[in-house]
DSSP file (Angstrom, degrees, kcal/mol; ACC not computed):
  #  RESIDUE AA STRUCTURE BP1 BP2  ACC     N-H-->O    O-->H-N    N-H-->O    O-->H-N    TCO  KAPPA ALPHA  PHI   PSI    X-CA   Y-CA   Z-CA
    1    1 A M              0   0    0      0, 0.0     2,-0.1     0, 0.0     0, 0.0   0.000 360.0 360.0 360.0 134.1   -7.5   24.3  -16.8
    2    2 A A        -     0   0    0      1,-0.1     2,-0.2     3,-0.0     0, 0.0  -0.443 360.0-109.3 -75.0 148.3   -4.8   25.4  -14.2
    3    3 A A        -     0   0    0     -2,-0.1    -1,-0.1     1,-0.1     0, 0.0  -0.518  34.1-111.6 -70.8 141.3   -4.1   29.0  -13.8
    4    4 A R        -     0   0    0     -2,-0.2    -1,-0.1     1,-0.1     0, 0.0  -0.554  33.5-118.9 -70.4 139.5   -0.7   30.2  -15.2
    5    5 A P        -     0   0    0      0, 0.0     3,-0.1     0, 0.0    -1,-0.1  -0.449  38.2 -94.0 -72.2 158.7    1.7   31.3  -12.4
    6    6 A P        -     0   0    0      0, 0.0    36,-0.1     0, 0.0     6,-0.0  -0.350  52.9 -85.3 -64.6 144.6    2.8   34.9  -12.6
    7    7 A P        -     0   0    0      0, 0.0    34,-0.0     0, 0.0     5,-0.0  -0.148  48.8 -94.9 -54.7 149.7    6.1   35.7  -14.4
    8    8 A A     >  -     0   0    0      1,-0.1     4,-3.8    -3,-0.1     5,-0.3  -0.279  41.5-106.8 -56.8 147.6    9.3   35.4  -12.6
    9    9 A P  H  > S+     0   0    0      0, 0.0     4,-2.6     0, 0.0     5,-0.2   0.890 121.4  43.7 -49.1 -46.6   10.4   38.8  -11.2
   10   10 A T  H  > S+     0   0    0      2,-0.2     4,-3.2     1,-0.2     5,-0.2   0.947 115.2  50.8 -67.9 -43.0   13.3   39.3  -13.8
   11   11 A A  H  > S+     0   0    0      1,-0.2     4,-2.9     2,-0.2    -1,-0.2   0.960 113.1  46.7 -54.8 -52.6   10.8   38.1  -16.6
   12   12 A R  H  X S+     0   0    0     -4,-3.8     4,-2.3     1,-0.2    -2,-0.2   0.893 112.4  48.1 -54.5 -46.0    8.2   40.6  -15.3
   13   13 A A  H  X S+     0   0    0     -4,-2.6     4,-3.1    -5,-0.3    -1,-0.2   0.952 111.7  49.8 -62.0 -49.7   10.6   43.4  -15.1
   14   14 A L  H  X S+     0   0    0     -4,-3.2     4,-3.3     1,-0.2     5,-0.3   0.967 112.1  49.9 -60.0 -48.9   11.9   42.6  -18.7
   15   15 A L  H  X S+     0   0    0     -4,-2.9     4,-1.9     1,-0.2    -1,-0.2   0.865 112.5  46.3 -59.4 -35.3    8.3   42.6  -20.0
   16   16 A L  H  X S+     0   0    0     -4,-2.3     4,-2.3     2,-0.2    -1,-0.2   0.897 112.9  48.8 -67.7 -37.7    7.5   45.9  -18.3
   17   17 A A  H  X S+     0   0    0     -4,-3.1     4,-2.4     2,-0.2     5,-0.2   0.957 112.6  48.3 -62.5 -49.3   10.7   47.5  -19.6
   18   18 A L  H  X S+     0   0    0     -4,-3.3     4,-2.0     1,-0.2     5,-0.2   0.910 110.7  50.4 -59.1 -41.1   10.0   46.2  -23.2
   19   19 A A  H  X S+     0   0    0     -4,-1.9     4,-1.7    -5,-0.3    -1,-0.2   0.896 110.4  50.9 -67.8 -35.6    6.4   47.5  -23.0
   20   20 A G  H  X S+     0   0    0     -4,-2.3     4,-0.9     1,-0.2    -1,-0.2   0.868 108.5  52.3 -69.2 -31.2    7.8   50.9  -21.9
   21   21 A A  H  < S+     0   0    0     -4,-2.4     3,-0.3     1,-0.2    -2,-0.2   0.880 110.6  47.5 -70.3 -35.4   10.2   50.9  -24.8
   22   22 A L  H  < S+     0   0    0     -4,-2.0    -1,-0.2    -5,-0.2    -2,-0.2   0.763 113.9  47.0 -78.5 -23.6    7.4   50.3  -27.3
   23   23 A L  H  < S+     0   0    0     -4,-1.7    -1,-0.2     1,-0.2    -2,-0.2   0.665 119.3  37.1 -90.3  -9.0    5.2   52.9  -25.8
   24   24 A A  S  < S+     0   0    0     -4,-0.9    -1,-0.2    -3,-0.3    -2,-0.1  -0.503  75.3 174.5-135.7  54.0    7.8   55.6  -25.6
   25   25 A P        +     0   0    0      0, 0.0     2,-0.3     0, 0.0    10,-0.1  -0.430   2.9 179.2 -74.4 150.0   10.2   55.5  -28.7
   26   26 A R        -     0   0    0      2,-0.1     2,-0.6     8,-0.1    -2,-0.1  -0.987  32.4-116.2-142.0 142.1   12.8   58.2  -29.1
   27   27 A A        +     0   0    0     -2,-0.3     2,-0.3    40,-0.1    40,-0.1  -0.712  64.1 112.1 -83.4 116.8   15.4   58.5  -31.9
   28   28 A A        -     0   0    0     -2,-0.6     2,-0.4    38,-0.3    -2,-0.1  -0.968  52.8-137.5-173.5 155.9   18.9   58.2  -30.3
   29   29 A R  S    S-     0   0    0     -2,-0.3    32,-0.1    38,-0.1     3,-0.1  -0.986  93.9  -3.2-119.0 121.7   22.1   56.4  -29.8
   30   30 A G  S    S+     0   0    0     30,-1.4     2,-0.3    -2,-0.4    31,-0.1   0.650 114.7  95.9  77.5  13.7   23.6   56.1  -26.5
   31   31 A V  S    S-     0   0    0     29,-0.1    29,-1.0     1,-0.0    -1,-0.3  -0.872  87.9 -66.6-134.0 169.0   20.9   58.3  -24.9
   32   32 A N  E     -A   59   0A   0     -2,-0.3    27,-0.2    27,-0.2     3,-0.1  -0.250  36.2-165.7 -57.9 130.3   17.6   58.0  -23.1
   33   33 A L  E     -     0   0A   0     25,-3.9     2,-0.2     1,-0.3    -1,-0.2   0.550  59.1 -74.5 -96.1  -7.0   14.9   56.5  -25.5
   34   34 A G  E     -A   58   0A   0     24,-0.6    24,-1.3    -9,-0.1     2,-0.4  -0.558  34.9-115.4 138.1 161.2   12.2   57.4  -23.1
   35   35 A S  E     +A   57   0A   0     22,-0.2     2,-0.3    -2,-0.2    22,-0.2  -0.980  31.3 171.0-132.9 147.8   10.4   56.9  -19.9
   36   36 A Q  E     -A   56   0A   0     20,-1.1    20,-1.1    -2,-0.4     2,-0.5  -0.995  36.7-119.0-152.6 142.2    6.8   55.8  -19.4
   37   37 A F  E     -A   55   0A   0     -2,-0.3    18,-0.2    18,-0.2    16,-0.0  -0.781  42.6-178.3 -75.8 125.5    4.3   54.7  -16.7
   38   38 A V  E     -A   54   0A   0     16,-0.9    16,-0.6    -2,-0.5   -18,-0.1  -0.993  31.7-102.1-130.9 142.3    3.3   51.2  -17.9
   39   39 A P  E     -A   53   0A   0      0, 0.0     2,-0.2     0, 0.0    14,-0.2  -0.217  41.4-117.8 -59.6 143.4    0.7   48.8  -16.2
   40   40 A S        -     0   0    0     12,-2.5   -27,-0.1     1,-0.1    12,-0.0  -0.563  11.0-143.2 -81.7 149.0    2.4   46.1  -14.3
   41   41 A M        +     0   0    0     -2,-0.2    -1,-0.1   -29,-0.2     2,-0.1   0.301  63.9 112.2 -94.7  12.6    1.8   42.6  -15.4
   42   42 A Q  S    S-     0   0    0      9,-0.2     2,-0.2    10,-0.1    -2,-0.1  -0.376  70.3-112.3 -77.5 153.7    1.8   41.2  -12.1
   43   43 A Q        -     0   0    0     -2,-0.1     3,-0.4     1,-0.1    -1,-0.1  -0.634  41.4 -94.5 -88.7 156.9   -1.3   39.7  -10.4
   44   44 A A  S    S+     0   0    0      1,-0.2    -1,-0.1    -2,-0.2     8,-0.0  -0.273 105.7  31.4 -66.0 150.5   -2.9   41.4   -7.4
   45   45 A G  S    S+     0   0    0      1,-0.2    -1,-0.2    -3,-0.1     2,-0.2   0.831  76.8 160.8  73.1  39.9   -1.6   40.1   -4.0
   46   46 A T    >   -     0   0    0     -3,-0.4     3,-1.1     4,-0.2    -1,-0.2  -0.611  46.3-121.8 -82.6 157.6    2.0   39.0   -4.8
   47   47 A R  T 3  S+     0   0    0      1,-0.3    -1,-0.1    -2,-0.2    -2,-0.0   0.716 102.8  66.6 -75.1 -23.8    4.4   38.6   -2.2
   48   48 A D  T 3  S-     0   0    0      1,-0.1    -1,-0.3     2,-0.0    -3,-0.0   0.600  95.0-135.5 -74.3 -13.9    7.0   41.1   -3.3
   49   49 A G    <   +     0   0    0     -3,-1.1    -2,-0.1     1,-0.2    -1,-0.1   0.580  40.4 167.6  70.9  14.2    4.6   43.9   -2.7
   50   50 A A        -     0   0    0      1,-0.1    -1,-0.2     2,-0.1    -4,-0.2  -0.275  34.2-113.8 -55.0 142.6    5.3   45.8   -6.0
   51   51 A G        -     0   0    0      2,-0.2    -9,-0.2     1,-0.1    -1,-0.1  -0.068  23.2-107.6 -75.6 175.9    3.1   48.5   -7.1
   52   52 A A  S    S+     0   0    0    -13,-0.1   -12,-2.5   -11,-0.1     2,-0.3   0.719 102.3  41.6 -80.1 -19.7    0.8   48.5  -10.2
   53   53 A Y  E     -A   39   0A   0    -14,-0.2     2,-0.3   -16,-0.0    -2,-0.2  -0.884  61.8-178.3-130.2 155.2    3.0   51.0  -12.0
   54   54 A E  E     -A   38   0A   0    -16,-0.6   -16,-0.9    -2,-0.3     2,-0.5  -0.976  29.8-120.1-151.9 137.8    6.8   51.4  -12.4
   55   55 A V  E     -A   37   0A   0     -2,-0.3     2,-0.4   -18,-0.2    33,-0.3  -0.690  32.8-166.1 -77.5 131.4    8.8   54.0  -14.2
   56   56 A V  E     -A   36   0A   0    -20,-1.1   -20,-1.1    -2,-0.5     2,-0.4  -0.980   8.7-168.6-126.3 132.6   11.0   52.4  -16.9
   57   57 A S  E     -AB  35  86A   0     29,-1.8    29,-3.8    -2,-0.4     2,-0.4  -0.974   5.8-164.8-120.7 129.8   13.9   54.1  -18.7
   58   58 A V  E     -AB  34  85A   0    -24,-1.3   -25,-3.9    -2,-0.4   -24,-0.6  -0.978   6.9-178.5-123.8 131.0   15.4   52.5  -21.8
   59   59 A S  E     -AB  32  84A   0     25,-2.0    25,-3.0    -2,-0.4     2,-0.6  -0.981  27.7-126.9-128.8 139.4   18.8   53.5  -23.2
   60   60 A L  E     - B   0  83A   0    -29,-1.0   -30,-1.4    -2,-0.4    23,-0.3  -0.816  25.9-173.0 -79.0 113.1   20.6   52.1  -26.4
   61   61 A L  E     -     0   0A   0     21,-2.9     2,-0.3    -2,-0.6    -1,-0.2   0.969  54.0 -32.5 -75.6 -60.5   24.0   51.2  -25.2
   62   62 A N  E    S+ B   0  82A   0     20,-0.9    20,-1.3   -33,-0.0    -1,-0.3  -0.982  72.6 113.4-159.2 165.8   25.8   50.4  -28.3
   63   63 A G  E    S- B   0  81A   0     -2,-0.3    18,-0.2    18,-0.2     3,-0.1  -0.894  71.3 -38.5 151.9-176.9   25.3   48.9  -31.7
   64   64 A D  S    S-     0   0    0     16,-0.7    -2,-0.0    -2,-0.3     0, 0.0  -0.428  81.6 -78.7 -71.6 148.6   25.5   50.2  -35.2
   65   65 A P        +     0   0    0      0, 0.0     2,-0.3     0, 0.0    -1,-0.1  -0.206  68.9 164.6 -47.2 137.0   24.1   53.8  -35.9
   66   66 A W        -     0   0    0     -3,-0.1   -38,-0.3    11,-0.1    11,-0.1  -0.962  38.2-151.7-164.1 135.9   20.4   53.4  -36.0
   67   67 A N    >   -     0   0    0     -2,-0.3     3,-1.6     9,-0.3   -40,-0.1  -0.943  10.3-163.3-114.9 109.7   17.2   55.6  -35.9
   68   68 A P  T 3  S+     0   0    0      0, 0.0    83,-0.4     0, 0.0    -1,-0.1   0.528  84.2  69.3 -71.0  -2.9   14.4   53.5  -34.4
   69   69 A M  T 3  S+     0   0    0     81,-0.2     3,-0.1    82,-0.1   -42,-0.1   0.465  73.5 118.3 -96.4  -5.6   11.9   56.0  -35.7
   70   70 A K  S <  S-     0   0    0     -3,-1.6    -4,-0.0     1,-0.1     0, 0.0  -0.163  75.8 -86.4 -57.0 161.3   12.5   55.1  -39.4
   71   71 A T    >   -     0   0    0      1,-0.1     3,-1.3    78,-0.1    79,-0.2  -0.060  37.7-105.6 -66.7 171.5    9.7   53.8  -41.4
   72   72 A A  T 3  S+     0   0    0      1,-0.2    -1,-0.1    77,-0.1    -2,-0.1   0.671 117.5  65.6 -71.0 -21.4    8.9   50.1  -41.4
   73   73 A D  T 3  S+     0   0    0      2,-0.0    -1,-0.2    76,-0.0    76,-0.1   0.513  76.2 118.3 -75.1  -8.4   10.4   49.8  -45.0
   74   74 A S    <   -     0   0    0     -3,-1.3     3,-0.1    74,-0.2    -4,-0.0  -0.290  47.8-166.4 -64.4 143.2   13.9   50.7  -43.7
   75   75 A E        +     0   0    0      1,-0.1     2,-1.1    54,-0.0    -1,-0.1   0.222  61.1 105.0-109.6  15.7   16.5   48.1  -44.2
   76   76 A N        +     0   0    0     -9,-0.1    -9,-0.3     2,-0.0    -1,-0.1  -0.483  40.7 142.7 -92.4  59.1   18.9   49.9  -41.8
   77   77 A H        -     0   0    0     -2,-1.1   -11,-0.1    50,-0.4    53,-0.1  -0.902  49.0-124.1 -96.9 117.6   18.6   47.5  -38.9
   78   78 A P        -     0   0    0      0, 0.0    20,-0.1     0, 0.0     3,-0.1  -0.226   7.5-127.3 -72.5 160.4   21.8   46.9  -37.1
   79   79 A G  S    S+     0   0    0      1,-0.2    19,-2.4    18,-0.1     2,-0.4   0.808  93.3  31.4 -70.0 -24.8   23.3   43.5  -36.5
   80   80 A V  E     - C   0  97A   0     17,-0.2   -16,-0.7    51,-0.1     2,-0.4  -0.994  62.9-176.7-139.1 124.8   23.7   44.0  -32.7
   81   81 A L  E     -BC  63  96A   0     15,-1.3    15,-3.3    -2,-0.4     2,-0.4  -0.969   2.7-171.7-119.8 144.6   21.6   46.0  -30.2
   82   82 A N  E     -BC  62  95A   0    -20,-1.3   -21,-2.9    -2,-0.4   -20,-0.9  -0.972  10.1-168.1-134.7 121.5   22.3   46.5  -26.5
   83   83 A F  E     -BC  60  94A   0     11,-2.4    11,-2.3    -2,-0.4     2,-0.5  -0.811  17.9-149.5-107.3 147.6   19.8   48.1  -24.2
   84   84 A R  E     -BC  59  93A   0    -25,-3.0   -25,-2.0    -2,-0.3     2,-0.7  -0.975  15.5-168.0-100.4 117.5   20.0   49.4  -20.7
   85   85 A I  E     -BC  58  92A   0      7,-3.8     7,-3.3    -2,-0.5     2,-0.7  -0.937   5.1-160.9-114.0 116.9   16.6   49.1  -19.1
   86   86 A Q  E     +BC  57  91A   0    -29,-3.8   -29,-1.8    -2,-0.7     2,-0.3  -0.862  12.3 179.5-101.6 118.5   16.5   51.1  -15.7
   87   87 A L        -     0   0    0      3,-3.3   -31,-0.1    -2,-0.7     3,-0.1  -0.692  45.2-101.3-107.0 169.6   13.7   50.0  -13.4
   88   88 A T  S    S+     0   0    0    -33,-0.3     3,-0.1    -2,-0.3   -32,-0.1   0.827 120.6  29.2 -61.9 -32.4   13.1   51.5  -10.0
   89   89 A S  S    S+     0   0    0      1,-0.2     2,-0.3     0, 0.0    -1,-0.2   0.581 127.7   5.6-106.4 -15.4   14.8   48.6   -8.2
   90   90 A K        -     0   0    0     -3,-0.1    -3,-3.3     2,-0.0     2,-0.4  -0.980  59.6-119.4-161.4 167.8   17.3   47.3  -10.8
   91   91 A E  E     -C   86   0A   0     -2,-0.3     2,-0.4    -5,-0.2    -5,-0.2  -0.954  21.6-163.3-118.6 141.4   19.0   47.6  -14.1
   92   92 A L  E     -C   85   0A   0     -7,-3.3    -7,-3.8    -2,-0.4     2,-0.5  -0.963   7.7-153.6-122.2 142.7   18.8   45.1  -16.9
   93   93 A I  E     -C   84   0A   0     -2,-0.4    43,-3.1    43,-0.4     2,-0.5  -0.973  11.7-161.2-115.1 126.0   21.2   44.9  -19.9
   94   94 A V  E     -CD  83 135A   0    -11,-2.3   -11,-2.4    -2,-0.5     2,-0.6  -0.942   2.2-163.4-107.2 117.0   19.5   43.3  -22.9
   95   95 A N  E     +CD  82 134A   0     39,-2.4    39,-1.8    -2,-0.5     2,-0.3  -0.909  17.3 174.3-110.0 125.7   22.0   42.0  -25.6
   96   96 A L  E     -CD  81 133A   0    -15,-3.3   -15,-1.3    -2,-0.6     2,-0.4  -0.866  18.2-165.1-125.0 151.0   20.4   41.3  -28.9
   97   97 A E  E     -CD  80 132A   0     35,-2.2    35,-2.1    -2,-0.3   -17,-0.2  -0.995  37.1 -97.3-140.4 154.4   21.5   40.2  -32.4
   98   98 A R  E     - D   0 131A   0    -19,-2.4     2,-0.9    -2,-0.4    33,-0.3  -0.302  27.8-138.2 -62.5 140.7   19.5   40.4  -35.6
   99   99 A N    >   +     0   0    0     31,-4.3     3,-0.8     1,-0.2     4,-0.4  -0.789  30.9 167.3-103.5  93.0   17.9   37.1  -36.6
  100  100 A E  T 3  S+     0   0    0     -2,-0.9     3,-0.2     1,-0.2    -1,-0.2   0.600  70.5  60.9 -75.6 -15.9   18.5   37.0  -40.3
  101  101 A G  T 3  S+     0   0    0      1,-0.2    -1,-0.2    -3,-0.1     3,-0.1   0.594  82.3  84.7 -94.3  -7.7   17.4   33.4  -40.7
  102  102 A L  S <  S+     0   0    0     -3,-0.8     2,-0.4     1,-0.2    -1,-0.2   0.915 100.0  25.1 -58.8 -43.8   13.9   34.0  -39.4
  103  103 A I  S    S-     0   0    0     -4,-0.4    -1,-0.2    -3,-0.2    25,-0.1  -0.984  91.6-120.0-127.5 133.0   12.5   35.0  -42.7
  104  104 A A        -     0   0    0     -2,-0.4    21,-0.4     1,-0.1     3,-0.1  -0.288  21.0-121.8 -70.4 152.5   14.2   33.8  -46.0
  105  105 A S  S    S+     0   0    0      1,-0.2    20,-0.6    19,-0.1     2,-0.4   0.766 103.8  31.0 -70.5 -20.8   15.5   36.5  -48.3
  106  106 A S  E    S+F  124   0B   0     18,-0.2     2,-0.3    20,-0.0    18,-0.2  -0.966  79.7 150.9-133.7 119.5   13.2   35.2  -51.1
  107  107 A F  E     -F  123   0B   0     16,-1.9    16,-3.4    -2,-0.4     2,-0.5  -0.930  41.6-113.6-145.6 168.4    9.9   33.6  -50.3
  108  108 A T  E     -F  122   0B   0     -2,-0.3     2,-0.5    14,-0.2    14,-0.2  -0.911  20.7-159.5-109.8 121.7    6.4   33.1  -51.8
  109  109 A E  E     -F  121   0B   0     12,-3.4    12,-3.3    -2,-0.5     2,-0.4  -0.874  12.4-173.2-100.0 131.2    3.4   34.7  -50.2
  110  110 A T  E     +F  120   0B   0     -2,-0.5     2,-0.3    10,-0.2    10,-0.2  -0.987   9.2 166.4-125.7 134.4    0.1   33.1  -51.3
  111  111 A H  E     -F  119   0B   0      8,-1.9     8,-2.9    -2,-0.4     2,-0.4  -0.971  26.9-125.6-140.2 161.7   -3.3   34.4  -50.3
  112  112 A Y  E     -F  118   0B   0     -2,-0.3     6,-0.2     6,-0.2     5,-0.1  -0.881  10.7-138.9-116.2 134.9   -6.8   33.7  -51.5
  113  113 A L    >   -     0   0    0      4,-2.7     3,-2.2    -2,-0.4     6,-0.0  -0.351  40.0 -97.7 -79.8 167.4   -9.5   36.0  -52.9
  114  114 A Q  T 3  S+     0   0    0      1,-0.3    -1,-0.1     2,-0.1    -2,-0.0   0.813 123.9  59.8 -62.4 -30.7  -13.2   35.5  -51.8
  115  115 A D  T 3  S-     0   0    0      2,-0.1    -1,-0.3     1,-0.1    -2,-0.0   0.434 122.5-104.5 -79.4   1.1  -13.9   33.5  -54.9
  116  116 A G  S <  S+     0   0    0     -3,-2.2    -2,-0.1     1,-0.3     2,-0.1   0.313  73.0 143.0  99.9 -12.8  -11.2   30.9  -54.0
  117  117 A T        -     0   0    0     -5,-0.1    -4,-2.7     1,-0.1     2,-0.4  -0.431  46.1-134.8 -64.7 130.3   -8.6   32.2  -56.6
  118  118 A D  E     -F  112   0B   0     -6,-0.2     2,-0.5    -2,-0.1    -6,-0.2  -0.752  13.7-159.6 -89.1 135.6   -5.0   31.9  -55.2
  119  119 A I  E     -F  111   0B   0     -8,-2.9    -8,-1.9    -2,-0.4     2,-0.5  -0.961   7.4-167.4-117.8 113.3   -2.7   34.8  -55.6
  120  120 A S  E     -F  110   0B   0     -2,-0.5     2,-0.4   -10,-0.2   -10,-0.2  -0.843   5.3-176.8-104.0 128.9    1.1   34.0  -55.3
  121  121 A L  E     -F  109   0B   0    -12,-3.3   -12,-3.4    -2,-0.5     2,-0.6  -0.959  20.7-137.3-122.8 136.4    3.7   36.8  -54.9
  122  122 A I  E     -F  108   0B   0     -2,-0.4     2,-0.4   -14,-0.2   -14,-0.2  -0.881  25.6-165.5 -91.0 124.3    7.5   36.3  -54.7
  123  123 A R  E     -F  107   0B   0    -16,-3.4   -16,-1.9    -2,-0.6     2,-0.7  -0.862  19.3-153.9-114.4 146.1    8.9   38.6  -52.2
  124  124 A N  E     -F  106   0B   0     -2,-0.4     2,-0.5   -18,-0.2   -18,-0.2  -0.853  21.8-169.1-118.6  92.4   12.5   39.5  -51.7
  125  125 A Y        +     0   0    0     -2,-0.7    -2,-0.0   -20,-0.6   -22,-0.0  -0.682  25.4 151.3 -80.8 123.5   12.7   40.4  -48.0
  126  126 A T        +     0   0    0     -2,-0.5    -1,-0.1   -20,-0.0   -21,-0.1   0.440  45.4  94.4-131.3  -7.3   15.9   42.0  -46.9
  127  127 A G        -     0   0    0    -51,-0.1   -50,-0.4   -22,-0.1   -22,-0.0   0.876  54.4-172.8 -60.0 -42.8   14.8   44.2  -43.9
  128  128 A H        +     0   0    0      1,-0.1   -28,-0.1   -28,-0.1   -51,-0.1   0.948  18.8 158.8  52.5  73.9   15.6   41.7  -41.1
  129  129 A C        +     0   0    0    -30,-0.1    18,-2.1   -31,-0.1     2,-0.4   0.173  36.7 103.1-112.5   7.1   14.1   43.7  -38.2
  130  130 A Y  E     - E   0 146A   0    -31,-0.3   -31,-4.3    16,-0.2     2,-0.3  -0.800  50.5-170.2-109.7 140.6   13.6   40.7  -35.8
  131  131 A Y  E     -DE  98 145A   0     14,-3.8    14,-1.9    -2,-0.4     2,-0.3  -0.872  10.2-172.1-129.2 154.5   16.0   40.2  -32.9
  132  132 A H  E     +DE  97 144A   0    -35,-2.1   -35,-2.2    -2,-0.3     2,-0.3  -0.979  26.4 109.2-139.6 154.5   16.8   37.6  -30.3
  133  133 A G  E     -DE  96 143A   0     10,-2.5    10,-2.3    -2,-0.3     2,-0.3  -0.937  46.9 -75.6 174.5-155.7   19.0   37.5  -27.3
  134  134 A R  E     -D   95   0A   0    -39,-1.8   -39,-2.4    -2,-0.3     2,-0.6  -0.870  30.0-109.6-137.5 163.9   19.3   37.4  -23.5
  135  135 A V  E >   -D   94   0A   0      3,-0.4     3,-2.4    -2,-0.3     6,-0.3  -0.900  51.4-110.9 -92.5 119.0   19.2   39.4  -20.4
  136  136 A Q  T 3  S+     0   0    0    -43,-3.1   -43,-0.4    -2,-0.6     3,-0.1  -0.252  97.2   7.2 -53.8 124.7   22.7   39.8  -19.2
  137  137 A G  T 3  S+     0   0    0      1,-0.2     2,-0.9   -45,-0.1    -1,-0.3   0.466  99.6 113.4  88.4  -6.4   23.3   37.9  -16.0
  138  138 A S    X   -     0   0    0     -3,-2.4     3,-2.4  -128,-0.0    -3,-0.4  -0.770  63.2-141.0-107.2  91.9   20.0   36.3  -16.1
  139  139 A F  T 3  S+     0   0    0     -2,-0.9     3,-0.1     1,-0.3    -3,-0.0  -0.145  83.3  10.9 -53.9 135.2   20.5   32.6  -16.6
  140  140 A G  T 3  S+     0   0    0      1,-0.2    -1,-0.3    -5,-0.0    -2,-0.0   0.372  89.4 145.0  86.3 -14.3   18.0   31.1  -18.8
  141  141 A S    <   -     0   0    0     -3,-2.4     2,-0.3    -6,-0.3    -1,-0.2  -0.167  28.1-166.1 -62.5 149.6   16.5   34.4  -20.0
  142  142 A A        -     0   0    0     -8,-0.1     2,-0.4    -3,-0.1    -8,-0.2  -0.978   3.2-170.0-143.5 130.1   15.2   34.7  -23.6
  143  143 A V  E     +E  133   0A   0    -10,-2.3   -10,-2.5    -2,-0.3     2,-0.3  -0.987   8.0 172.6-130.4 136.6   14.3   37.9  -25.4
  144  144 A S  E     +E  132   0A   0     -2,-0.4     2,-0.3   -12,-0.2   -12,-0.2  -0.973  14.5 150.0-138.5 120.6   12.6   38.3  -28.8
  145  145 A L  E     -E  131   0A   0    -14,-1.9   -14,-3.8    -2,-0.3     2,-0.3  -0.979  33.4-129.2-155.1 157.7   11.4   41.6  -30.3
  146  146 A S  E     -E  130   0A   0     -2,-0.3   -16,-0.2   -16,-0.2     3,-0.1  -0.892  11.8-175.5-108.7 144.0   10.9   43.3  -33.6
  147  147 A T    >   +     0   0    0    -18,-2.1     3,-1.9    -2,-0.3   -17,-0.1   0.105  54.3 116.3-111.3  13.2   12.1   46.8  -34.6
  148  148 A C  T 3  S+     0   0    0    -19,-0.3   -74,-0.2     1,-0.3     3,-0.1   0.847  88.2  26.1 -56.7 -39.0   10.2   46.6  -37.9
  149  149 A S  T 3  S-     0   0    0      1,-0.5    -1,-0.3   -20,-0.1     2,-0.2  -0.162 130.6 -74.3-121.3  39.6    8.0   49.6  -36.9
  150  150 A G    <         0   0    0     -3,-1.9    -1,-0.5     1,-0.2   -81,-0.2  -0.525 360.0 360.0 104.3-172.8   10.2   51.4  -34.6
  151  151 A L              0   0    0    -83,-0.4    -1,-0.2    -2,-0.2  -127,-0.2   0.379 360.0 360.0-104.7 360.0   11.3   50.5  -30.9
């Protein structure tokens, strides 16, 4: 099995920034959401000489009023989110829109007990806390994330 190549620099930076956002949530709109040292996802011996850690700062640029620290049951997830991710060497702008079509508003969940009995529940899901989008200015980029349990 061939080894996977390391992520491209922009993809690596985005992964680092999103990891930082998930590790250091803060409730805010248009202010710093937190900074955190996060492990690099690069492999040792890369040509760019980047270190093993980088300071990442994430800010919510705009979108509907939103508190990322609300509970997972919250139905108040904005339709559009725009983040500024400040890395040591560059700034990334991530533009996201809520993916309302990912989970149907009414679906059936089926699970099975140990004795094989099936249990079916009809769910009415309206939280829509899943997002997709792009890194501004990064051709071919793709971002997918969940705010179901905060940022």
